N, C-alpha and C positions, 0 to 999 in steps of 0.2 A: 347604680347597677347599669350595665350596658345594655341598649335595647338588642333584639334579636339581631342577628347578622349584622352587627357593628362592634367597633373596638369600644373599649370603655373610655369614653371622654375624660374621666375623672382619675384615670391611671398617670402617675408622673412618668414611669418608664414603660411605654407602651410595647417596646419589645423585649421579651423575655430574657433575663440574664445579661442584657445590655444596658449600660448606664450612660452612654454617650449621646442617646437621643431622648428627649423629652417633648412632652406636650407642654408649651410653655405657660398656659394658663395656671397649670398647677404648680409652679415653680415662682412665678412672680408675685412679689409681695408689695411693691411700690405702688401706691394708688395713681401716680402719674404715669404708669405704664398699664396699657390695657391690651389685652390679647384675645382674639376669638377662638371658638373651639377648633379643636383638631390641628391647629397650627404647630409645627414642631421646629426644635433647632438641634441640628446633629453637628455636635462637636469632634466627630472622629478623626478630622484631618490635620488638627492643631495641637501640637504636643503641649500637655499642661492645661489646655483647655478643658474645662468642666462646664458640661451641659447646665447642670442645675443651678449655675453662678451666672447666668445669662446676664441678668439685671446689672451685676456687679462688674463683669469682664467685658460686656459687648455692649453696654448702653454708657457712652463716655459723657463726662463733664454735665452730668445730669443732676442740677443742684436744686434743693428745695425752693431756695429763695428766687429762683427765676420763675419757676412754675411751668414750663413748657411740657407738653405731655408726648409721649410717644404711643401711637395706637396702632395697632396691627391687626388686621381682620382674619378672618377664619380660612382654615384649609391652606395656609401658607405654608412653604418648605424653605427654611433658612439653613444654608451652608456654613460650615465650619470657618471661624475667622470673621465672619459678618460683624460689621460695626455700625452703630448708630452714634453718630456726633452730634451731641444737643448744643442749645445756644450757649450754655456755659463756656463752651470754648472759643466763643468770638470776644474779641476786644474791642472798645470803642474807637471809631476813627475820626470822632469829631473833634479831638483835641489835639495839641501839639504832641503829646506822648500817648501811645497805646497801652502804657504799663498800667495795670489795675491797683493803683496804690490803695483804694478805699479798702480792699479786701484784709488788709495787713493791720489796720487800725492803728493804735498809737499816735492819733492826730492825724493820720492819713485818712481818714474815713470821710474828711471834709471834702475829699475830692468827689465824692459822690459816686454811687453804683450806676451802670447804664439803666435807662427806664424802657418797659416794653411798651406794648403788649409783644410777647413773642409767639410766633406762628407755632401750632404743634406739627410734628412728623408724622405724617399719615401713609400708612400701606394699606392697600386694599385686601380683598379676599382674594384667594387662589393665586396669590404671586410667588414666584419662586426668585430667591436670591442666593447667587451663586457664592462659591468659596471666596473669602477674604474681600467682599465687596464694602466699600465704605458709603454711607448715605449721610450727607451733610444735613445740617439743622434746618428744618422747617419744609423739608421737601414732601412732595405727595407722589405716590406710586399708585397707579390706576389699578383697577381690578384686573386679573389675567395677565399681568405683566410679566417677564422675565429680565432679570438683572443678571449680566455675565458676570464670570469670575473675575475677582481684581477690579471691577468697576469703581468707578468714583462718581456717585452720583450728585452733580451740582444744579439741577433743575427737575422739574417735574417731569413725571413719566407717564405717558398717556396709557389708558387702557390696553391690554392685550397686544402692547409693543415689545420688542425685543431690544434691549440697550447694552451697550458695553462700551468698554474704553476708559478714558481720563481726558477730558471729563466725559461721561457716559453719553453716548448719542444713540439715536435710533438706529438699529441694524435693519430691521425690517418688522413689518407689521405682520401679526399672527392671523389676523383674519381681515376680510373687507370692513369697510365703515358700516356697511348694511349689516352685516353678522356680528360685528361688535355690538352695535344698537340691540340684535335681536339677544346677545347673551347678557348684555347687560339688564336687558328687561326680564330675563330668565332669573338672574340672580340665584343661582341655583344652591349657592353656600347657604342662602336663608332658609332653604326647605326644612321640614322635618328631617331628622335623620332616618327614619323609617323609609321616607321617600328617596333619599339620597343612595340608602343601600339598595334598595330596588332598581336604580339605574346607574350604578357605577360603571357597567360595562359601556352604556351609552356616553358617560361624562369622559371614560377614557378613550373612547373611540372618535370623539368629537362630531358626532351625528347630531346637529343642531334641529333638524327637523325631529327627530324620535324625541329629544329632550322637550322640544315644546308640546308633545303630544303625551309626556309622561304624567303619570299619576302616583 
């Protein structure tokens, strides 16, 4: 049951009568994909894309034998067409050929599979990833960051940075370094939902002083 004055975290489709937006933690079943509370995926902008099929259609080349994880924090907003490319997409560059002989068997398995470990792909909390963005394997996107529509994220994204382009580069910082440190110390996304509900106006307004006094 939802706490007073807050949406129901356990609801798959939190917007009544609208099945293009889901709270992801309620549709993801793969143990190698972890999603925080209230993070949503909105599939409204891509024909044929189904919000409930996120882990199949939006997380690519995610093979169990590789073992890499996709970890997404709380209160993130993922736009339609967002894709996470996992390490299974990569081919070894260490040999003469990049062809993946071993996966086809019938004697070719002796070529061997690439060995890990493989770094996880990690998205912090309160991150907005815009329409059609592509996140490459093993990237880390910091808390409060914004990834512009159509971006290709090939490197790590600092907290509270706005990035865009191919490859994605920092366009601007949302806050000063001092204020970023204050916001990271607050980590409001970890607050009890009752406290968040009492302070949603301050969160939307960007009053850091008020949030530091929040109860």
